[in-house]
C-alpha positions as CSV (number, residue, x, y, z in Angstrom):
1,M,-0.5,4.8,-6.8
2,P,3.0,3.3,-6.1
3,E,3.8,2.4,-3.3
4,L,7.2,2.3,-1.1
5,P,8.3,-1.3,-2.7
6,E,7.5,0.3,-6.4
7,V,9.1,4.0,-5.6
8,E,12.1,2.5,-3.6
9,T,12.9,0.3,-7.1
10,V,12.1,3.1,-9.0
11,K,14.5,5.1,-6.6
12,R,17.3,2.0,-7.4
13,T,16.9,1.7,-11.8
14,L,17.2,6.0,-11.6
15,E,20.3,5.8,-9.5
16,E,21.9,3.8,-12.0
17,L,20.8,5.9,-15.6
18,I,21.2,9.6,-14.0
19,V,23.6,9.9,-11.7
20,G,26.7,11.7,-12.6
21,K,24.5,13.1,-15.8
22,R,24.1,17.5,-16.1
23,I,21.6,18.7,-17.6
24,T,21.4,20.7,-20.4
25,N,18.4,21.9,-20.9
26,V,14.5,21.6,-18.9
27,L,11.4,21.1,-20.7
28,V,8.0,20.9,-19.1
29,K,4.9,20.4,-21.4
30,W,2.3,20.6,-18.5
31,P,3.5,23.5,-16.4
32,K,0.8,21.9,-13.2
33,I,4.2,19.2,-12.3
34,I,5.9,21.6,-11.0
35,K,4.4,22.7,-7.5
36,K,7.6,24.5,-6.1
37,P,8.9,27.4,-7.4
38,D,5.3,28.0,-8.9
39,D,7.0,29.9,-12.0
40,V,8.4,26.7,-14.4
41,E,11.0,29.2,-15.5
42,A,12.9,30.0,-12.2
43,F,12.3,25.4,-12.2
44,K,13.6,25.5,-15.1
45,M,17.0,27.7,-14.9
46,K,17.3,27.0,-11.6
47,V,18.5,23.0,-12.4
48,I,19.6,23.0,-15.8
49,G,24.0,23.6,-15.5
50,Q,23.6,21.5,-11.9
51,T,24.6,17.6,-12.2
52,F,22.5,14.7,-10.6
53,K,24.8,13.6,-7.7
54,G,22.2,10.6,-6.2
55,V,18.7,9.4,-5.6
56,R,16.6,9.1,-2.5
57,R,13.3,7.8,-1.5
58,R,11.4,9.4,1.3
59,G,8.2,7.4,1.9
60,K,6.3,7.2,-1.9
61,F,8.2,10.3,-2.6
62,L,11.9,10.7,-5.0
63,K,14.7,13.0,-4.5
64,L,16.3,13.4,-7.2
65,I,19.6,15.1,-5.4
66,L,21.7,17.9,-7.5
67,E,25.0,20.0,-6.5
68,D,22.6,22.6,-4.4
69,D,19.2,21.3,-4.9
70,V,16.6,18.4,-4.9
71,I,14.0,17.8,-6.8
72,V,11.2,15.6,-4.5
73,S,8.9,13.8,-6.9
74,H,5.4,12.2,-6.4
75,L,4.5,9.9,-8.8
76,R,0.8,9.8,-7.7
77,M,-1.0,7.5,-9.9
78,E,0.9,6.9,-13.1
79,G,4.1,8.8,-13.2
80,K,7.0,7.3,-14.6
81,Y,10.3,8.4,-15.5
82,K,12.4,6.7,-17.9
83,L,16.0,7.5,-20.2
84,T,15.6,7.8,-23.5
85,S,17.9,9.7,-26.6
86,I,17.2,12.9,-27.4
87,E,15.9,11.7,-30.8
88,E,12.9,9.3,-29.3
89,E,9.7,9.7,-30.4
90,F,7.9,10.5,-27.5
91,D,3.3,11.1,-26.8
92,H,1.0,13.8,-25.8
93,H,1.6,11.6,-21.8
94,T,5.2,13.0,-21.7
95,H,4.9,16.8,-19.3
96,V,8.6,16.8,-18.7
97,F,11.9,16.2,-20.6
98,F,15.3,17.2,-18.7
99,T,18.3,17.0,-21.4
100,F,21.3,16.2,-21.0
101,D,24.8,16.1,-22.2
102,D,25.7,13.6,-23.9
103,G,22.8,13.3,-25.9
104,T,20.0,11.5,-23.7
105,E,17.5,12.7,-22.2
106,L,14.7,12.0,-18.7
107,R,11.4,12.0,-18.7
108,Y,9.1,12.1,-17.1
109,H,5.4,10.2,-18.7
110,D,2.2,10.7,-16.8
111,V,-1.3,9.6,-18.3
112,R,-2.9,11.7,-14.9
113,K,-0.7,14.4,-14.7
114,F,-1.1,13.5,-11.6
115,G,2.8,13.8,-10.4
116,T,4.3,16.4,-8.0
117,M,7.9,18.2,-8.7
118,H,9.1,20.9,-5.8
119,L,13.2,21.9,-6.1
120,F,14.3,23.1,-3.1
121,P,17.0,23.6,-2.3
122,I,19.3,20.5,-0.3
123,G,19.4,20.4,3.1
124,I,16.1,22.3,3.5
125,E,13.1,19.2,2.3
126,E,13.0,16.9,4.7
127,N,10.8,20.6,6.7
128,E,9.1,21.7,4.4
129,L,6.0,20.6,2.7
130,P,5.2,18.5,1.0
131,L,8.1,15.8,3.3
132,A,7.3,17.7,6.8
133,Q,4.7,15.9,7.8
134,L,5.8,12.8,6.9
135,G,6.8,9.1,9.8
136,Y,8.7,6.9,9.9
137,E,10.6,4.8,6.8
138,P,9.5,1.7,7.9
139,F,13.3,0.3,7.6
140,S,15.2,2.9,10.6
141,D,15.8,1.4,13.6
142,Q,13.3,3.8,15.2
143,F,10.8,2.7,13.0
144,T,10.1,-0.2,16.3
145,P,7.0,-1.7,17.5
146,E,6.5,0.9,20.3
147,V,6.7,3.5,17.7
148,L,3.6,2.1,16.5
149,Q,2.1,1.4,20.0
150,Q,2.6,5.0,20.9
151,G,0.9,6.1,17.0
152,F,-2.4,3.9,17.7
153,K,-2.8,5.8,21.3
154,K,-3.2,8.6,19.8
155,T,-5.9,7.7,17.8
156,S,-9.2,5.3,17.3
157,R,-9.8,5.4,13.7
158,K,-9.7,2.0,12.3
159,V,-6.4,0.3,11.7
160,K,-5.7,0.7,7.8
161,T,-6.8,4.1,8.4
162,V,-4.1,4.4,10.4
163,L,-1.7,2.7,8.8
164,L,-2.5,4.1,5.1
165,D,-2.3,8.4,6.4
166,Q,2.0,8.4,6.5
167,T,2.2,10.6,10.3
168,I,3.0,6.9,11.6
169,V,5.2,4.7,9.4
170,V,5.6,6.3,5.3
171,G,4.9,3.8,2.4
172,L,2.1,1.7,2.7
173,G,-0.6,2.2,0.7
174,N,-3.6,-0.8,-0.4
175,I,-1.7,-3.0,-1.0
176,Y,0.4,-3.1,1.3
177,V,-2.2,-2.7,4.2
178,D,-4.0,-5.4,3.0
179,E,-1.3,-7.5,3.4
180,A,-0.2,-6.7,6.5
181,L,-3.2,-6.7,8.4
182,F,-3.6,-10.7,6.8
183,K,-0.5,-11.2,7.4
184,A,-0.7,-9.9,11.1
185,G,-4.1,-11.6,11.3
186,I,-5.9,-8.2,12.0
187,H,-9.1,-7.4,10.4
188,P,-9.0,-3.8,8.4
189,E,-12.0,-2.0,11.0
190,R,-10.3,-2.8,14.4
191,V,-10.1,0.0,15.9
192,T,-7.1,1.3,16.9
193,S,-6.6,1.7,21.0
194,T,-8.2,-2.4,20.9
195,L,-5.3,-4.2,19.5
196,K,-2.9,-5.5,22.5
197,E,1.0,-5.2,22.6
198,N,1.3,-8.7,21.0
199,E,-1.0,-7.3,17.8
200,I,1.2,-4.8,17.5
201,E,4.2,-6.5,17.8
202,E,3.1,-9.1,14.6
203,L,1.5,-5.8,12.9
204,H,4.9,-4.3,12.8
205,A,7.1,-7.1,11.8
206,E,4.6,-7.7,9.4
207,I,5.2,-4.5,7.6
208,V,8.4,-5.0,7.7
209,N,9.2,-8.3,6.4
210,T,6.3,-8.0,3.7
211,L,7.7,-4.0,1.6
212,K,11.0,-6.4,2.3
213,D,9.7,-9.1,0.7
214,A,8.3,-6.7,-2.4
215,V,11.0,-4.2,-2.4
216,N,13.6,-7.2,-3.7
217,K,11.0,-8.3,-5.7
218,G,10.9,-4.9,-7.4
219,G,7.1,-4.7,-6.0
220,S,3.9,-5.1,-7.7
221,T,2.7,-5.0,-11.1
222,I,-0.5,-3.5,-11.5
223,R,-2.6,-1.3,-13.7
224,S,0.8,-0.1,-15.4
225,Y,3.7,-0.2,-13.2
226,V,6.9,-0.6,-13.8
227,N,10.3,0.5,-13.1
228,S,12.1,3.2,-15.2
229,Q,14.2,0.5,-16.9
230,G,11.1,-0.6,-18.4
231,K,10.9,-3.6,-15.8
232,V,7.8,-5.4,-14.3
233,G,7.3,-6.4,-11.0
234,T,6.9,-9.5,-9.5
235,Y,5.1,-9.0,-6.0
236,Q,1.8,-9.6,-7.6
237,D,2.9,-13.1,-8.2
238,S,2.5,-13.4,-4.2
239,L,-0.5,-11.3,-2.5
240,Y,-2.9,-13.0,-0.4
241,V,-4.9,-11.1,-0.1
242,Y,-5.7,-7.6,-2.6
243,G,-7.0,-7.8,-5.7
244,R,-8.8,-11.1,-4.8
245,A,-11.2,-10.4,-3.8
246,G,-14.3,-13.7,-3.6
247,Q,-10.8,-15.6,-4.2
248,E,-10.0,-18.6,-2.0
249,C,-8.0,-18.3,0.9
250,K,-4.4,-19.2,1.1
251,R,-4.7,-20.4,4.1
252,C,-8.1,-21.7,5.4
253,N,-9.4,-22.2,2.6
254,G,-12.5,-19.8,3.1
255,E,-13.4,-17.0,0.2
256,L,-12.2,-13.6,0.7
257,S,-14.7,-10.9,1.4
258,K,-14.1,-7.1,0.3
259,I,-15.9,-4.4,1.8
260,V,-15.1,-0.5,1.5
261,V,-13.2,0.9,4.7
262,G,-11.6,5.0,4.5
263,G,-12.8,5.3,1.5
264,R,-10.9,2.4,-0.2
265,G,-11.6,-0.4,-1.2
266,T,-10.0,-3.2,1.2
267,T,-9.6,-7.2,0.9
268,F,-9.8,-9.8,4.2
269,C,-10.2,-13.1,5.6
270,P,-12.8,-13.0,7.2
271,A,-11.8,-16.4,9.2
272,C,-8.3,-15.2,9.5
273,Q,-9.1,-12.0,10.3
274,I,-12.1,-11.6,12.9
275,N,-13.2,-8.1,14.2
276,E,-12.5,-8.9,17.6
């Protein structure tokens, strides 16, 4: 699933590609992608005639901003957007088509069909699901070590599970949680209540730094991720632990291990990340 750096990269490329384009037609080949309104025809009639004014990101969600409404889009496992000409061929995994008045088309492609789109009037989307329960943006001034500490105090779950749930800080998934925990020297199974203040400060810093570095490198191209211009990210070349189980730790030269935490495969270094 694309995480914050990948979604931020898609956001930036979509801004270059679709802002200023007016929708003249919408084709939906897989209606289950449209979650709100539950009537696909109502979705189509609402957006046709509107112009894309901007693209924003909230956690792992894209906000495609129109004149009066906003499409909240989640890419899930395999979702991709691509701007093409109307004449370009498409395959059976292309499910939503936004046709523009300049002869181009924004197409949503999703092999697994897990992606979602919710349509809201501008201004209410943050107060409605799926955005309403999200935590702080990691690059915002509001996300501080104190916020992280307060969130950790409210639960006795394992630190990796808490970081994945999106209610304290958004945008983290399996890749960047594993990376941030390794860089902070924290075992993924540590219970949050056992973390000391200095450990939380270090973890906070590594969450922000890891995500910023990944954004600067266009995200991690693992499996099939590409941005909206078909370009791959390069952060996968900088990974310390994710996807490297059984390989040598880049810090201590020991062997990296893999366990399951909260149902997710988790790679860590037993020497660098001691479960105290």
